[in-house]
N, C-alpha and C positions, 0 to 999 in steps of 0.2 A: 504493500499500500504506499501510496505517495506520503501520508502523513508520518510513515515510520521511518524516512530517510533522513539522513544526517542535514541534508539542505532544509528540508521541512522543519526540523529541531532548531536550526540556526535562525530561520525566518521568524519562528514563533518566539525565539528568545529576544530576537532584536525588537518585535512588536511590544514584548512586556518592557523592555527597557526603554523603547520610545514613549509607552503609556505613563511609565513611572516618572520619566523626565518631565511630561507635561503636568502630571498631577503635583510634582514637587514644586514645580514653577509656579502653578496655580495657587498651592497652599501657602506658599511664601509670600505672596501678594494679597493683602487684605481684600482688594476688589476681587481677585481671583477666587479665593475662597468662598466670597459670597455669591459669585457666579456659579461656582459649582453646586453649592447648596440650593441655588434656585433652579439649576437644571435637574437636580435630583428630585425636588418637590414637583417640577413641572410634569414629569413623566406620568406619576400616578393621578395627578390632577387632571390631565388630558384624557387619562384612561376613564375617570369617573365621569367625563362628559358624555360617554355613550350611554349611561343609563340614568342619567340626570333629567330632571324636569328643565322646562324652558326657564324658570327663574334661578334654579340652581347652576344651570350652564351659564347664564349670564353673569352670576356671582363669582364663578370659577374663573371665567374670562376676564373680568375686572381684577382678580387677585392676580392672575398670570401678568396681566399688563402692568400692574403696579410693581410686580417683582422685577421685571425687565427695565421699567423706568428707574427704580431706585438703584439696581446694579449699575445702569449707565451714569446716573449723577453720582454715585460713590467713586467710580472709576474717574471720572473728571475731577472731582475735588481731591482726590489721593495724587492724582498726576500733579495738580498745582502744588499742592502740599510738597512733594518729592522734590520738586525743583529747588527748594529751599533747605532740604535735609543736608546734615553733614555726611560726607562720603566716607568709606572705608578706605584704606590705605594699604598698598601691597609693597613691601620693600623687597627687591629681588637682588639676591646676592649670587647670581650665577656666575660661573666661571666663563671667560671668554670663549673656550672651546666647546661650551655646551651646544648639543645638537640644535640646528635651526627649527627643526619641527617642536621640540621641547620647549624652546624659548617663546615660540609662537603660541604654543599650549599655556604656559605660565602667564604669558600677556593677556590672553583671552579670559583666563580666570580672573585677572586683576581688573579687566574692564568690567566684567560681570559684577565684581563685588563693589566696585565703584557706583556702578549704575544701580543696583538693586538693594544694596545693604545701608539701612539708616544708622548703623552703630557705630561709635567712633572707636574703631578698633584697626589695628595693624597686622600684616602677616608678614613675618621674617621668613624668605625662602631661599634655601641653598639647594641649588642642583648640581649635581657632580656631573663631569664631562662623560660623553659617550654613551648617554642613556638612550634606547630606541624602544619604548613601550610597544609592544605587539597588540595593540587595541585601538579600536575606532576613536579618533582623537575627539570627536563631540561628544561620544559617551563618556570618555574619561574627563573631559572639562566639566560635564554636568555632575559626574560623581564627586570630583575634587571641591567644587563650588558648594555642593551639599555639605559636605564633611568640614569645609572651613567655616560655613556660617553656622554650622552646629556648635563647633568650638567658640566661635565668637558669641553666640547667645548663651552659652554655657557661663563663660566668663562674665557676661552682663548680669546673668541670674544670681551668681555668688557675690559679685562686688559691683553693685548697681551704680555706686559712686566713683568706681575705679577707673573711669575712661581716661586715656584711651587703653584698651586692652591689647595684649599682644599675643598672637597665636603664630607657633613655629611649624613650617611646613619643609621638610627635607627629603629630597629625592635622591636615591643612591642605588648603586647595584650591589645585590647580596647573591651568594649561592644558593641554589635551590634543589640541587641534587647533582649526581654525577655528569659532568660537562654541562650542566645547564645553569643559567642565571635569571633571576627575576629583578624587575625594576620594582622598587619599593618606595611608595610615598608614605612618609611617616608625619602624621599631623598630631601635634601635642598642645594642650592648653591646660590652665590651672583652674578651671571652672569648678560647676558643682558636680560634673560627671554625668554619665548617661543614666537615663532613667533604668531602674532595676529591670523593669519588664523588657526594655529594649536590650539590655545587655543579655538577658536570658535568651532572647530570640536570636542574638548574634552569635551566641555559642552554641546554639541548637544546630546540629548537622543539616536538618531540614530547611534551614534559612528562617527569615522573619516571617511570622503569621500574618495572614491576609487581614487581621484585625488589628495589626500595628497601628499606633497613633500617628498622627501626621507628625510634621517637624523632624525630630531627630530619628524617630523610627522608619518613616519614609524615606528619608534622605539615605540612611544606612542599607535600606532594602535595595534601594537603586544601586548603591555603590557595590553592593555583594553581587547583584545580578551582571554588573559590568565586570567585576573582577572575575567571577566563576565563568562567565561566558568567555573571557579570554583564557582561561586555564589558570587562574591565579587565585587569591584568597582575599578575604577582609577579616581582620582581627582587631579586637580592643582590648584595652588593659586600663587599669587605675593603679597606680603606686605612688605613695607620698604625696597625694593631692594633685597629681599630674594625669591626665587622661591622655592616652595614647591610641589613635586609631591607625592601623597600618593597611595600606590598599597595595597588594601586590600583583603584578601582571608580568607575563614573560617578556624576555629582552628578545627583540626582533634578531 
């Protein structure tokens, strides 16, 4: 059967990663979260129209219209507010011989942080030379953005008056077995740590539960799918007040 082929598995995995990327982006954006909620409500409400009386149908249509109008207005207000918010800062300490592709990836993560993150935080990034991660760059960018933003938010929760908060991200090459190496992105923060439920899901070999909460859980779910889809791993630990999340993918 076609559905049993490796190509079908790869296509299904990529569709799930794409869906998770879109969901994480929407949940990180307040207007996007409201839009998702409105869409979830709209389905059952439209289904109810089929068996509703004329008066009930008119009431449901009014509510759907109000939801759409309110979401559009919230998007407009937040867009205006966003133009005045403080931007995140990414400090890149990459060596000159860093691969151009990886430099571009780090720059893309920086731009995304500056555009979408309202926290006054900085990311100190050290990239070792010669790294060539064997993974889709857009998927890796989305995964790293989610992990770094998790770290920023964790710092803000632990010390709300401590801005600017600093997150460390280091990319290095590590042995992964006989004759093989992985590119490891090591992200560290001194925030309040991952929620216990999220840590349990991450340590579970079956991956994060479909019922995982948004925010840290959804971002880790995406990062794990990206890592495992490329033949790598995602691990997390907390030692001495420091949370470390390590995303590992094969070296090309």
